[in-house]
MISE-79278 format. One record per residue (C-alpha): chain; residue in one letter; z, y, x. Coordinates in nm, 2 decimals. Example, Ala and Ser with C-alpha at 12.3 -4.5 7.8 and 13.67 -1.06 7.14 Angstrom:
% residues 2
+-------+------+--------+--------+--------+
! chain ! resn !      z !      y !      x !
+-------+------+--------+--------+--------+
!     A !    A !   0.78 !  -0.45 !   1.23 !
!     A !    S !   0.71 !  -0.11 !   1.37 !
+-------+------+--------+--------+--------+
% end
This chain:
% residues 290
+-------+------+--------+--------+--------+
! chain ! resn !      z !      y !      x !
+-------+------+--------+--------+--------+
!     A !    M !  -1.46 !  -2.42 !   0.18 !
!     A !    T !  -1.82 !  -2.31 !   0.19 !
!     A !    A !  -1.93 !  -1.96 !   0.23 !
!     A !    V !  -2.21 !  -1.78 !   0.04 !
!     A !    Q !  -2.52 !  -1.70 !   0.24 !
!     A !    E !  -2.88 !  -1.58 !   0.21 !
!     A !    L !  -2.79 !  -1.33 !  -0.06 !
!     A !    T !  -2.76 !  -0.95 !  -0.07 !
!     A !    G !  -2.48 !  -0.71 !  -0.13 !
!     A !    S !  -2.13 !  -0.83 !  -0.22 !
!     A !    A !  -2.29 !  -1.14 !  -0.38 !
!     A !    G !  -2.40 !  -1.25 !  -0.03 !
!     A !    R !  -2.11 !  -1.14 !   0.18 !
!     A !    Y !  -1.97 !  -1.41 !   0.40 !
!     A !    V !  -1.63 !  -1.51 !   0.26 !
!     A !    K !  -1.49 !  -1.78 !   0.49 !
!     A !    T !  -1.15 !  -1.94 !   0.52 !
!     A !    R !  -1.06 !  -1.96 !   0.88 !
!     A !    R !  -0.81 !  -2.20 !   1.03 !
!     A !    I !  -0.61 !  -1.97 !   1.24 !
!     A !    K !  -0.26 !  -1.98 !   1.39 !
!     A !    F !  -0.05 !  -1.71 !   1.57 !
!     A !    S !   0.26 !  -1.79 !   1.78 !
!     A !    F !   0.48 !  -1.49 !   1.80 !
!     A !    R !   0.71 !  -1.44 !   2.09 !
!     A !    S !   1.08 !  -1.46 !   2.06 !
!     A !    P !   1.23 !  -1.15 !   1.90 !
!     A !    D !   1.42 !  -1.05 !   2.22 !
!     A !    K !   1.08 !  -1.02 !   2.40 !
!     A !    I !   0.93 !  -0.77 !   2.15 !
!     A !    P !   1.04 !  -0.41 !   2.15 !
!     A !    K !   1.25 !  -0.33 !   1.84 !
!     A !    Y !   1.02 !  -0.04 !   1.75 !
!     A !    F !   0.71 !  -0.25 !   1.82 !
!     A !    V !   0.46 !   0.01 !   1.71 !
!     A !    D !   0.45 !   0.24 !   2.02 !
!     A !    G !   0.82 !   0.30 !   2.00 !
!     A !    D !   0.78 !   0.48 !   1.67 !
!     A !    V !   1.07 !   0.41 !   1.44 !
!     A !    A !   0.90 !   0.51 !   1.11 !
!     A !    M !   0.57 !   0.34 !   1.18 !
!     A !    S !   0.75 !   0.02 !   1.30 !
!     A !    H !   0.95 !   0.01 !   0.98 !
!     A !    L !   0.65 !   0.08 !   0.76 !
!     A !    V !   0.44 !  -0.20 !   0.92 !
!     A !    A !   0.73 !  -0.44 !   0.88 !
!     A !    I !   0.77 !  -0.34 !   0.51 !
!     A !    L !   0.39 !  -0.39 !   0.45 !
!     A !    S !   0.41 !  -0.73 !   0.62 !
!     A !    A !   0.71 !  -0.82 !   0.39 !
!     A !    G !   0.51 !  -0.73 !   0.08 !
!     A !    F !   0.19 !  -0.91 !   0.17 !
!     A !    P !   0.29 !  -1.27 !   0.09 !
!     A !    P !   0.42 !  -1.22 !  -0.26 !
!     A !    G !   0.14 !  -0.96 !  -0.33 !
!     A !    E !  -0.13 !  -1.19 !  -0.22 !
!     A !    E !   0.01 !  -1.48 !  -0.42 !
!     A !    A !  -0.01 !  -1.24 !  -0.72 !
!     A !    F !  -0.37 !  -1.16 !  -0.63 !
!     A !    I !  -0.46 !  -1.53 !  -0.62 !
!     A !    R !  -0.30 !  -1.59 !  -0.96 !
!     A !    S !  -0.49 !  -1.30 !  -1.12 !
!     A !    V !  -0.83 !  -1.43 !  -1.00 !
!     A !    H !  -0.76 !  -1.80 !  -1.04 !
!     A !    H !  -0.66 !  -1.74 !  -1.40 !
!     A !    Y !  -1.03 !  -1.69 !  -1.48 !
!     A !    N !  -1.17 !  -1.96 !  -1.25 !
!     A !    D !  -1.28 !  -2.19 !  -1.53 !
!     A !    R !  -1.46 !  -1.91 !  -1.70 !
!     A !    I !  -1.67 !  -1.80 !  -1.40 !
!     A !    T !  -2.02 !  -1.94 !  -1.45 !
!     A !    D !  -2.20 !  -1.78 !  -1.15 !
!     A !    P !  -2.20 !  -2.04 !  -0.87 !
!     A !    T !  -2.21 !  -1.77 !  -0.60 !
!     A !    L !  -1.91 !  -1.59 !  -0.74 !
!     A !    K !  -1.73 !  -1.92 !  -0.77 !
!     A !    E !  -1.78 !  -1.99 !  -0.40 !
!     A !    Q !  -1.66 !  -1.65 !  -0.31 !
!     A !    V !  -1.34 !  -1.70 !  -0.52 !
!     A !    K !  -1.27 !  -2.01 !  -0.32 !
!     A !    G !  -1.31 !  -1.81 !   0.00 !
!     A !    F !  -1.09 !  -1.53 !  -0.14 !
!     A !    I !  -0.81 !  -1.77 !  -0.23 !
!     A !    G !  -0.83 !  -1.95 !   0.10 !
!     A !    Q !  -0.81 !  -1.62 !   0.30 !
!     A !    E !  -0.53 !  -1.48 !   0.09 !
!     A !    M !  -0.33 !  -1.80 !   0.13 !
!     A !    S !  -0.38 !  -1.79 !   0.51 !
!     A !    H !  -0.27 !  -1.42 !   0.51 !
!     A !    G !   0.05 !  -1.50 !   0.33 !
!     A !    R !   0.13 !  -1.79 !   0.56 !
!     A !    E !   0.08 !  -1.60 !   0.89 !
!     A !    H !   0.26 !  -1.29 !   0.76 !
!     A !    R !   0.56 !  -1.51 !   0.67 !
!     A !    N !   0.56 !  -1.64 !   1.02 !
!     A !    L !   0.55 !  -1.28 !   1.15 !
!     A !    N !   0.82 !  -1.19 !   0.90 !
!     A !    D !   1.06 !  -1.45 !   1.04 !
!     A !    T !   1.03 !  -1.27 !   1.37 !
!     A !    L !   1.07 !  -0.93 !   1.22 !
!     A !    Q !   1.38 !  -1.05 !   1.03 !
!     A !    E !   1.54 !  -1.16 !   1.35 !
!     A !    M !   1.46 !  -0.82 !   1.50 !
!     A !    G !   1.67 !  -0.65 !   1.22 !
!     A !    Y !   1.41 !  -0.57 !   0.96 !
!     A !    P !   1.50 !  -0.67 !   0.60 !
!     A !    V !   1.17 !  -0.84 !   0.53 !
!     A !    H !   1.30 !  -1.16 !   0.37 !
!     A !    A !   1.48 !  -0.97 !   0.09 !
!     A !    I !   1.16 !  -0.78 !   0.00 !
!     A !    D !   0.94 !  -1.09 !   0.02 !
!     A !    K !   1.18 !  -1.30 !  -0.19 !
!     A !    G !   1.22 !  -1.01 !  -0.45 !
!     A !    G !   0.85 !  -0.99 !  -0.49 !
!     A !    E !   0.81 !  -1.36 !  -0.51 !
!     A !    V !   1.06 !  -1.38 !  -0.80 !
!     A !    L !   0.98 !  -1.06 !  -0.99 !
!     A !    L !   0.60 !  -1.05 !  -0.99 !
!     A !    P !   0.54 !  -1.38 !  -1.18 !
!     A !    V !   0.80 !  -1.27 !  -1.44 !
!     A !    L !   0.62 !  -0.93 !  -1.50 !
!     A !    E !   0.28 !  -1.11 !  -1.53 !
!     A !    R !   0.40 !  -1.30 !  -1.83 !
!     A !    F !   0.44 !  -0.99 !  -2.04 !
!     A !    V !   0.11 !  -0.82 !  -1.98 !
!     A !    P !  -0.25 !  -0.90 !  -2.08 !
!     A !    A !  -0.43 !  -1.12 !  -1.82 !
!     A !    Q !  -0.69 !  -0.86 !  -1.75 !
!     A !    L !  -0.43 !  -0.61 !  -1.62 !
!     A !    P !  -0.31 !  -0.81 !  -1.32 !
!     A !    L !  -0.68 !  -0.87 !  -1.23 !
!     A !    A !  -0.75 !  -0.49 !  -1.27 !
!     A !    L !  -0.45 !  -0.42 !  -1.05 !
!     A !    T !  -0.58 !  -0.67 !  -0.79 !
!     A !    A !  -0.92 !  -0.51 !  -0.78 !
!     A !    A !  -0.76 !  -0.17 !  -0.73 !
!     A !    A !  -0.52 !  -0.30 !  -0.46 !
!     A !    E !  -0.82 !  -0.46 !  -0.28 !
!     A !    H !  -0.98 !  -0.12 !  -0.25 !
!     A !    F !  -0.66 !   0.01 !  -0.10 !
!     A !    T !  -0.64 !  -0.27 !   0.16 !
!     A !    A !  -1.01 !  -0.25 !   0.24 !
!     A !    T !  -0.99 !   0.12 !   0.30 !
!     A !    L !  -0.69 !   0.07 !   0.53 !
!     A !    A !  -0.86 !  -0.23 !   0.69 !
!     A !    A !  -1.17 !  -0.03 !   0.78 !
!     A !    R !  -0.94 !   0.22 !   0.96 !
!     A !    V !  -0.76 !  -0.06 !   1.15 !
!     A !    L !  -1.09 !  -0.20 !   1.28 !
!     A !    S !  -1.24 !   0.15 !   1.35 !
!     A !    E !  -0.94 !   0.29 !   1.53 !
!     A !    R !  -0.95 !   0.04 !   1.81 !
!     A !    E !  -0.79 !   0.26 !   2.07 !
!     A !    Y !  -0.50 !   0.34 !   1.85 !
!     A !    V !  -0.44 !  -0.02 !   1.74 !
!     A !    D !  -0.47 !  -0.14 !   2.11 !
!     A !    S !  -0.22 !   0.12 !   2.22 !
!     A !    V !   0.05 !   0.08 !   1.96 !
!     A !    A !   0.07 !  -0.30 !   1.93 !
!     A !    H !   0.30 !  -0.41 !   2.21 !
!     A !    D !   0.26 !  -0.78 !   2.11 !
!     A !    E !  -0.09 !  -0.94 !   2.13 !
!     A !    D !  -0.03 !  -1.17 !   1.84 !
!     A !    V !   0.10 !  -0.88 !   1.62 !
!     A !    K !  -0.22 !  -0.69 !   1.70 !
!     A !    G !  -0.42 !  -1.01 !   1.63 !
!     A !    V !  -0.27 !  -1.05 !   1.29 !
!     A !    L !  -0.36 !  -0.69 !   1.20 !
!     A !    N !  -0.72 !  -0.72 !   1.32 !
!     A !    W !  -0.77 !  -1.06 !   1.16 !
!     A !    H !  -0.62 !  -0.96 !   0.83 !
!     A !    A !  -0.82 !  -0.63 !   0.83 !
!     A !    F !  -1.15 !  -0.82 !   0.90 !
!     A !    E !  -1.10 !  -1.06 !   0.61 !
!     A !    E !  -1.00 !  -0.79 !   0.37 !
!     A !    L !  -1.34 !  -0.63 !   0.43 !
!     A !    E !  -1.51 !  -0.97 !   0.39 !
!     A !    H !  -1.36 !  -1.03 !   0.04 !
!     A !    K !  -1.32 !  -0.67 !  -0.07 !
!     A !    A !  -1.54 !  -0.70 !  -0.38 !
!     A !    V !  -1.45 !  -1.05 !  -0.50 !
!     A !    A !  -1.17 !  -0.96 !  -0.74 !
!     A !    F !  -1.37 !  -0.66 !  -0.86 !
!     A !    D !  -1.67 !  -0.88 !  -0.93 !
!     A !    V !  -1.45 !  -1.13 !  -1.12 !
!     A !    Y !  -1.31 !  -0.84 !  -1.32 !
!     A !    R !  -1.66 !  -0.72 !  -1.41 !
!     A !    A !  -1.78 !  -1.07 !  -1.49 !
!     A !    M !  -1.49 !  -1.11 !  -1.73 !
!     A !    G !  -1.59 !  -0.80 !  -1.92 !
!     A !    G !  -1.32 !  -0.57 !  -1.78 !
!     A !    S !  -1.36 !  -0.21 !  -1.90 !
!     A !    E !  -1.40 !   0.10 !  -1.69 !
!     A !    A !  -1.11 !   0.27 !  -1.85 !
!     A !    L !  -0.87 !  -0.02 !  -1.75 !
!     A !    R !  -1.02 !  -0.04 !  -1.40 !
!     A !    I !  -0.96 !   0.34 !  -1.34 !
!     A !    G !  -0.62 !   0.33 !  -1.51 !
!     A !    A !  -0.51 !   0.05 !  -1.29 !
!     A !    M !  -0.59 !   0.25 !  -0.98 !
!     A !    L !  -0.41 !   0.56 !  -1.12 !
!     A !    V !  -0.10 !   0.33 !  -1.16 !
!     A !    S !  -0.13 !   0.12 !  -0.85 !
!     A !    L !  -0.20 !   0.40 !  -0.60 !
!     A !    P !   0.12 !   0.60 !  -0.65 !
!     A !    G !   0.30 !   0.27 !  -0.71 !
!     A !    G !   0.18 !   0.12 !  -0.39 !
!     A !    V !   0.25 !   0.43 !  -0.18 !
!     A !    G !   0.59 !   0.47 !  -0.35 !
!     A !    F !   0.69 !   0.11 !  -0.28 !
!     A !    S !   0.59 !   0.14 !   0.08 !
!     A !    L !   0.78 !   0.46 !   0.14 !
!     A !    L !   1.09 !   0.35 !  -0.05 !
!     A !    G !   1.08 !   0.02 !   0.14 !
!     A !    M !   1.05 !   0.20 !   0.47 !
!     A !    V !   1.35 !   0.43 !   0.38 !
!     A !    F !   1.55 !   0.13 !   0.27 !
!     A !    S !   1.48 !  -0.05 !   0.59 !
!     A !    M !   1.56 !   0.25 !   0.81 !
!     A !    A !   1.89 !   0.30 !   0.62 !
!     A !    L !   2.00 !  -0.04 !   0.74 !
!     A !    D !   1.90 !   0.04 !   1.10 !
!     A !    A !   2.20 !   0.18 !   1.29 !
!     A !    D !   1.97 !   0.31 !   1.57 !
!     A !    A !   1.76 !   0.51 !   1.32 !
!     A !    R !   2.08 !   0.65 !   1.15 !
!     A !    R !   2.21 !   0.77 !   1.48 !
!     A !    R !   1.91 !   0.99 !   1.53 !
!     A !    P !   1.85 !   1.15 !   1.19 !
!     A !    V !   1.64 !   1.45 !   1.31 !
!     A !    H !   1.41 !   1.23 !   1.52 !
!     A !    T !   1.38 !   0.97 !   1.25 !
!     A !    T !   1.30 !   1.23 !   0.98 !
!     A !    W !   1.04 !   1.39 !   1.21 !
!     A !    R !   0.87 !   1.05 !   1.27 !
!     A !    V !   0.86 !   1.00 !   0.89 !
!     A !    L !   0.69 !   1.33 !   0.84 !
!     A !    S !   0.45 !   1.26 !   1.12 !
!     A !    L !   0.31 !   0.96 !   0.93 !
!     A !    A !   0.07 !   1.20 !   0.75 !
!     A !    R !  -0.10 !   1.27 !   1.09 !
!     A !    N !  -0.13 !   0.91 !   1.19 !
!     A !    P !  -0.50 !   0.81 !   1.24 !
!     A !    L !  -0.46 !   0.52 !   1.00 !
!     A !    F !  -0.35 !   0.75 !   0.72 !
!     A !    K !  -0.48 !   1.10 !   0.78 !
!     A !    G !  -0.72 !   1.20 !   0.51 !
!     A !    I !  -0.71 !   0.86 !   0.34 !
!     A !    L !  -0.65 !   0.98 !  -0.02 !
!     A !    P !  -1.00 !   1.11 !  -0.08 !
!     A !    E !  -1.13 !   0.77 !   0.04 !
!     A !    L !  -0.90 !   0.59 !  -0.20 !
!     A !    A !  -0.99 !   0.83 !  -0.49 !
!     A !    T !  -1.36 !   0.72 !  -0.47 !
!     A !    Y !  -1.25 !   0.42 !  -0.68 !
!     A !    L !  -1.18 !   0.66 !  -0.97 !
!     A !    R !  -1.55 !   0.75 !  -1.00 !
!     A !    P !  -1.72 !   0.59 !  -1.31 !
!     A !    G !  -1.95 !   0.32 !  -1.21 !
!     A !    F !  -1.79 !   0.27 !  -0.87 !
!     A !    H !  -1.84 !  -0.06 !  -0.69 !
!     A !    P !  -1.67 !  -0.15 !  -0.36 !
!     A !    D !  -2.01 !  -0.19 !  -0.19 !
!     A !    D !  -2.07 !   0.18 !  -0.25 !
!     A !    V !  -1.86 !   0.21 !   0.07 !
!     A !    D !  -2.08 !   0.04 !   0.33 !
!     A !    T !  -1.86 !  -0.15 !   0.57 !
!     A !    D !  -2.11 !  -0.42 !   0.66 !
!     A !    P !  -2.20 !  -0.26 !   1.00 !
!     A !    L !  -1.83 !  -0.25 !   1.09 !
!     A !    L !  -1.79 !  -0.61 !   0.99 !
!     A !    E !  -2.09 !  -0.72 !   1.20 !
!     A !    A !  -1.96 !  -0.51 !   1.50 !
!     A !    S !  -1.61 !  -0.67 !   1.47 !
!     A !    R !  -1.72 !  -1.03 !   1.41 !
!     A !    D !  -1.83 !  -1.11 !   1.76 !
!     A !    R !  -1.55 !  -0.90 !   1.91 !
!     A !    L !  -1.29 !  -1.09 !   1.73 !
!     A !    F !  -1.44 !  -1.44 !   1.66 !
!     A !    G !  -1.72 !  -1.48 !   1.91 !
!     A !    P !  -1.69 !  -1.74 !   2.20 !
!     A !    Q !  -1.51 !  -1.48 !   2.41 !
!     A !    G !  -1.36 !  -1.30 !   2.11 !
!     A !    E !  -1.01 !  -1.16 !   2.10 !
!     A !    L !  -0.90 !  -1.41 !   1.84 !
!     A !    A !  -1.10 !  -1.72 !   1.95 !
!     A !    R !  -0.80 !  -1.89 !   2.10 !
!     A !    H !  -0.62 !  -1.87 !   1.77 !
!     A !    L !  -0.89 !  -2.06 !   1.57 !
!     A !    A !  -0.85 !  -2.43 !   1.51 !
+-------+------+--------+--------+--------+
% end
C-alpha cells in the first residue's frame, strides 16, 4: 500500500502499512501482573488489548463504507493505509491476547463479545454515526498514544516483556500517523459538527466506562486480586495518578471545540522523534519488521 507524501498537514501525513510480527514468550515466563507488578494496570492493559481487535474492525467498516464515495486521491490512499494499519493492530493484539488468556485474563470473551455485538448494532443506526464515533475514538487513542511515546521512562520500566512494550510503542506510533484519517473522511462526507461533538460526548464516557467495567470484571475473576481487596482497591484508585492518564480529560475535551481538527494538536515532532528510534536501522522494532 502506498503512502501519501509531499503534502502538508494531515493530507500529507505518512500512513504506511508495515509488515510486523511479534513473538510473545510463553505465559509462564511473563509475570502475571506484567505492568510493573500493578494488579489494576495489568488488568486494564489486558482489557484494552481485548477490545482493540473488534473495535478496530468496526473502525475499518465505518470508513470503508464510504470508500467508493471518496473522490480525493490523497484521502483514498490514506484510507488504504488506515485500513492496513488497523488490520495489523487487530492481528497482533489477538496474538498478544492468546498469551494473556493463558495467563488468566478473560480477553477472549471480551474480544468475541465485541466481534458479535458491534456489527449487529451498526445495522440499526445511520451510517454516519459509526464514522463519527470512529473519529472520536481516534482522538482518544491518539491522545493516549502521544503519552505512551512521550512517557518513555515509564513505558520502559513497566513493560516486563520486550514484545509487549514493542506492541504498545508500535500501536501508539501508528495511531498518531493515521489520527486524522477517519475525521477527514467524516468531513468529506458532509458530517455535521453537532453529530461529531455528540459522538464524543457519548463515546468518551462510554469508552472509559467500558474499560473500567472490563477491568473490574477481569479482577473479579482473579483469585489473587480477590485475596487482597484493600491493595487491589488502592491500585484501582491510583490509576488517576498514573502518568499515562493523569490530567488526560482536558486533552480529550479539546475535541468538543467547534471547528476542531486533529492536527490542531501538533504531534508531528513526536512522530519524527519516534520514527528513527523505533524503525530506524538500529531501531527498537527493526527486528520485528519483515
